N, C-alpha and C positions, 0 to 999 in steps of 0.2 A: 693497514693491517689486512692481510689476505684472509678471506673466509671461504669455506666450502661446507657442503652438507655433512660429509663424513670423511674422516681420516682413517686409513687402514695402515697399521704399522706391521711391516714385514712383507717382503716381496718374494716369498717362496710359493710353493704350490697352493698352500692354504690362503695366504693373504692376497695373492694375485687373483685367485678364483673368486674370492669375496668381492674384491674391487670390481671385477667384470660384472658380476651379478648385480651389484648395487647400481653401477652406472647404466646398466641395461634397464633398470627399473626407474630411471629418470633422475637419480641423485647426482649432484656434482661431488666428485670423489678425488681425493689425493692419496696416492700410494707412496709410503715413505719407507726407505731402507737406507742403511749406511753403505750398502754395496749395490751391485746390479741385480736384476731379477735372477733367481735360481742359483746364486753364487754361494749359498751357505748349505744348510742341511739338505735342501731339496736337490742338490747336485749329487750327493753320495748315497746311492741306494741300489737295490736290485732292479729298479725300473718296472717292477711287477704291479699291475693293476689287479688287485686280488678280490675280484667280485665273488670268488668262491670261499672266502674266509668265513669261518663260523666259530672257531675256538681261539683263545689267546695263546701265545707261546707258553708252554708248560714250565712249571718249576721242576727241577730234578727231583724225582721220587725214589725212595729206597736208600738204604744206608750206603751201598756201594757207589751209587751215583753221587751222593753228597761227599763221600771220601775222595772220589776222583776230582770233584770240583775244588775241594779244599787243597788238594795236592797239586792243583793246576795241571791236571792230566786230561781235562775235558776241553777240547778246543772250542766248544760252543760258547764258553764263557771264561772270562778272566776278571781279576779284581786286584786292586791295590790294597795291601793289608792295612795300611794306615787309614783307609777310607771305610773299612768294614763297620766300625762302631757307628758311623754316621748313617750308613745305608741299611743297617740291620733291621730297624723297625719297619722300613719300607719293604724289605725283602720278605719279612714275616707276613705282612699284609698281602703282598703279591702271592705268596705261597697259598694263603687262605683263599684268595680269589681264583686260583687255578685248581681248586678242588672240583669235582664233577658238578656240584651245585653251582659253584662260581662260574665255571665254563658255560654251563647252560644259560645262566643269567646273562652272561656276556653275549652269547649267540642270539638270544631273544632281543636284547637291547640294540645290538649292532646290525642285525640283518637288514633293516630298512635302508641303512646307509650303504652297506656293501652291495645290496641288490641293485641300487641305482648308480653305483660308482662308474661303471664302464659307459653306460649311456650318457651320463653327464660329461664325461671326458670326450666322448665322440662328438657331442654337440659343440663344445668349445673348440675341439680340433678342427671340425669342419668350418667354423667361423674364422679361425685364426691361421689356417693353412698348415696346421701341425699334424694332419692325418698321416703324412709321409713317415712320421716317426713311430706309428702304431703297428704292432704285430698282434694279430688275433690268432696266435698259435698255441695258447695255453702255456703251462709250464709243467716240468717233470720233477717228481720227487723220487730219488733212488734210495734203495735199502740194500745195504751190503750183506746183511745177515737175515736168515729166516726169522730169528727172534725179533728183530726190530720190526719186520713186516707184520708179524703176528701181534705185536703190541699195538700196532696202529689199527687193528681191526675195529675197535670201538669207534675210532674217528670215522672210519668208513661207514659204520652203521648210522651214526648221527648225520653224516653227509647225505645219506639216502633219505633219512627222515626230513631233512630240510629241502629235499628235491634238487640237490647239487649233483651235477654230472661228474663222474670220474671213471677212469678206465685202468684197472690193474693190468700189468703186462709183465711177461717174462723177458729175459735178456734179448732173445731174438726179435720180439715185437718192438722192444725199445730201440734196438739198433736199426730196425727198419724205419723208425721215426727219426732217429738221430744217428746216422751212420758213423759219425766220428767218435762216438762214445766207445771206450774200451770196456770189456766185460768184467769190470771190477765190482760187480754188484750182483745180487740174486733176483731182486724184484724192483719194479718201478710202478708209479701211478701217474697217469697223465690227467691233469685237471684242465679240460679244454675250454672252460668258460672264462678263464682268466686271460688277460692280455698283458703286453709289456711294451715298453718304449725303448728306442735305441739311443736316445740322448735326452735324459730328463731335464737338464739345464736348458736345452734348446726348446723343449716344450714350454717351460715356464716363460722363456723369453718371447715365444710366439704368443702366449696368453697375454703377456704384458704389452706387446705391440698392439694386440687387438683392443686392450683396455684404452690405450691412448687414441686409437682410431675412433673409438666411441666417445671421445671427449674427456677421458680421464687424464689426470696430471700425475706424473711420476717425479718425485723429488728425493734428493739425498738428505738425510738428517739423522739425528740421534734420537731414537725412540724413547730413551730414558728421560728425555727432557719433557715428556708429556706431563701436563699439570692442569689444574683447574684454573680458569680465567673467567670468573663470574659464572654465567650460565653455560659457558662453552668449555671445550677442551682446547688447549694450546700446545703446539709442538714446535720446536726450533728446527729449521731446515737451513740448508746452505743458501737458500733464496730468501731467508727471513722467517719470521714467526708466522704460523698458520693457525687459524681458529676454526673450530667446527662444533656443531651441536652434539655430534656423536663421534665416537672413536672405537675402532676395533683393534684389539691386541691379537696379532697372529705371529708372534715372535719366536715360536718354537722354544728351544732351550734357554733363550734369553728372556723369556717372559717374566720369571721371578725377579730379575733385576729391576724391572719397572713396577711390577705389582706390589712388591714389598714396600716400595716407597709410598704407595697409595693405601697401605694398610691391608692389602689382600694377600693372604698366605695360604697357598694350596699345596698339598703334599706331592709335589712333582719330583721325580727323580730322573736320572739320565742314563741311558744305555749307550755308551760310546761304541762306535763301530768304525772299521777301517775298510778301505778298498784299494786295489792296485790293478792296473790294466796290463795285460800281457798280449803279445802277439801269438797267433796260432801257428803251429809248425805245419809246413807243407800245405796241403789243401784242406786241412781240418777246419770244420765250421760248426756252428750251432744255430739252430733255428728258433730257439726258445731258452728261457732260463732253466737251469738245472740246480736243484737243491739236494744236497747230500744230508739225509736225515740223521745219520749217526755222527757226523763230523761238524755240523753247524756252519756250513758255508754255502754260498751260491755262486755259480758261474753264469754270467749273463753276457750275451753278445751286444756290445755297444759300438758306436761309431769310433770310439777311442781305442777299441780293442776288446779282448775278452776281460770283463770285469770280475775279479775275485773279491767277494765281500765276506766279512767275518761275522761271527755272532756278537754277543754283547760283552762289553767291558764295563765294570763298575768302578768308577774312579771320579774324582772331582772333575767337573766339566772342563775346567781350564788347565788341568794337570798336563805335564809334558807327555807326548805320545809314547806308548809302549806297545808297539805292533807285534807282540809275540804270537798272537793268534794267526797272523798271516804266515809266519814261519812254520807254525804247526800244521796249517791246513794245505800249504802249497804242495808238499809231497803227495798228500791224499788227492788233491785236485789233479795232479799230473798222472796219477794212477788211472784217472777217469777220462782225461782229455789231454790232447797234445798241446800243452801250454809251452810256449817258447820264451823268448827273452822279454823282460819287462819293458813296457812302452813308456815308462816315466821314471824319474829318478827317485821319488820317495812316495810313500803311501799317503792317501787322503785320510783324514780323521774328522769325524763329526759326532754329534750327540743327538740321540733320539729322546725327545721329552715324553715321559711316561707317567701315568698314574697307576696306582697299584691294582685297580680294577680293569686296567687296559682300555678304558673308555676315554675319549677326549672330553674336554669341557667346551661346550658350544652354547652360547646364550649370554644373558645379561651378567655383568659383574656384580657380585654382592655389594650392596651399600653404595654404589657409585652410579648415579643417574647418567644415562647417555653413554656408558662404557660397556663394551661387549667383548667377550672372550671367545677365541677359537684356537685352543692350545691343547697340547698333550696327545697328539695323534700317534705317538709311539712308532711302530714299524710301518704305519699305513698312511703317511703323509701324502705320498704320491697317489695312492688309491683314493683317498677321501678328500682331496683338494676341491674339485668342482662340486661334489655333492654337499660338502660343508658350505661352500660359497652360496649355493642355492638355498640351503636351509637357513643360514643366518640372515641372508638378504630378505627372505620371506618374513622372518620374525621382525627385522628392523623396519620393514615397510608396512607392517600390519596385514600382510597377506596370510592366508591359511597355510601353515607349514605342511609340506608333503608327507611328513611323518611326525609322530609325537616327539617333541624335543626334551621331554622331562628326563629321560635317562642320562642326558648329557649336561644337566644343570650343575653348576658349581656348588650349589647348596647341599648336594649329596654328601659333601665332606664335613658339613657343619656338625 
C-alpha cells in the first residue's frame, strides 16, 4: 500500500497550486486527477488575474433588466427553463448578497486574497518558467452608452476608497492604447494593476511540472473513490490505492459528487460558460483583455487566437451544450474588433463553481478529520489559485496564515 502525507484531488489552478505549496513545505504529496493538468475548468476562462477585483458580479437590478433576462434578451446570462425551480433559491440568495451591504462584505473579506494574487502567481511563474505567458498590461472595460458609464460611477468611487488604480478614457485615448478597437463605444476604463495570461492551460502545466521537479507525484485516478481507511484517507488511482493522513478537495464543479458521499452538503451552484477562438483579420491585434460591460462578453488574446468568452448560463452541470450566448455576442464583438474565421470547430463549455456569497470555501471540511476544502472560486479560479495554495498550505502545516481564513470557512453555511 502506497502512502504519502497529503493527497490533493484536482489538477487545475487551485489544486496544482496547493500541491506545490505543500511540497515546498516538506510534505510528500500526490496530485490526483482523471485528466492532465489544466484540462478542465482551468482551461476555459478570460485568463485575467484580477488583483483589482473588489465587488462580485451583480445580480440584474430593476424590472426592465429582469424582464430582459426572462425573455432571454440579455446576452450576459442564459438559463434552461427546466432548471429554474432548482436554481431559484440559490439565485435569491445570490441577489441578496449583491446588495450594497453584501458587496461591501465581499470586498472586505476577499481583498486580502486579491491583493496577493498577482505576486503569488509571479513567484510560481518565476520558479516554473511560466513567466513568458504573463502580460502585465491590465485590462479594459468598455461602455457603449453614457448611461452604462454613469451607472458605474459608484464602482469607481469604491475602487478609489480601496486604493485601486483605474483610468477612465475617451474613445481616442482608448484607441491609442488599443489601436485595433473600433469606435463602437463611448467610454472605457483601464485597470492597470490586473494582469493576464496568454495560455491558462500551459501555465497550469508549468506549475504541475514544477511540482514534480520538487518531488511531488502526479497520478491519474477517480477522486470520487476517496474514502476513510482507518485513520487515513484512501483514493484509488491507475497505479493502485494510495493512503494519506490528509486530503484536499480542489475539484471545482465536481466537488459535490465526492462531498455528498461523505455527508458534506454545501450550497454550491454552477455558472456554465462558453468560449470560442477566432483569428484576427488583417493586422488587427489586442494587447490585453477587453470586457464589454453591456453585453457580458470578454475578448482575450490567447496563443490559440482571440478568445471570445460568454457570461453565465444556469443549467444542470452535465446538460447538453446550448451555446446561444456565443451567437448573441459574436455580432457585438465584431462591431468592436475585427474577428475573422473561427479557429476551432466547436465551442468549449465549462462550469464555474459558485456559492451565493461569491466567496470560496478554503479550510477544514466540517466533521471530517484530515479533510480540507478549496472549492467554489467562481469566476476567479485563475486569479486565486496560487494565493489559495499558500493559504491552505499554511493552515495544514501549522504556520501562521498570511490572512484571516475565517471568511472562507465552510461553517458559514451552517
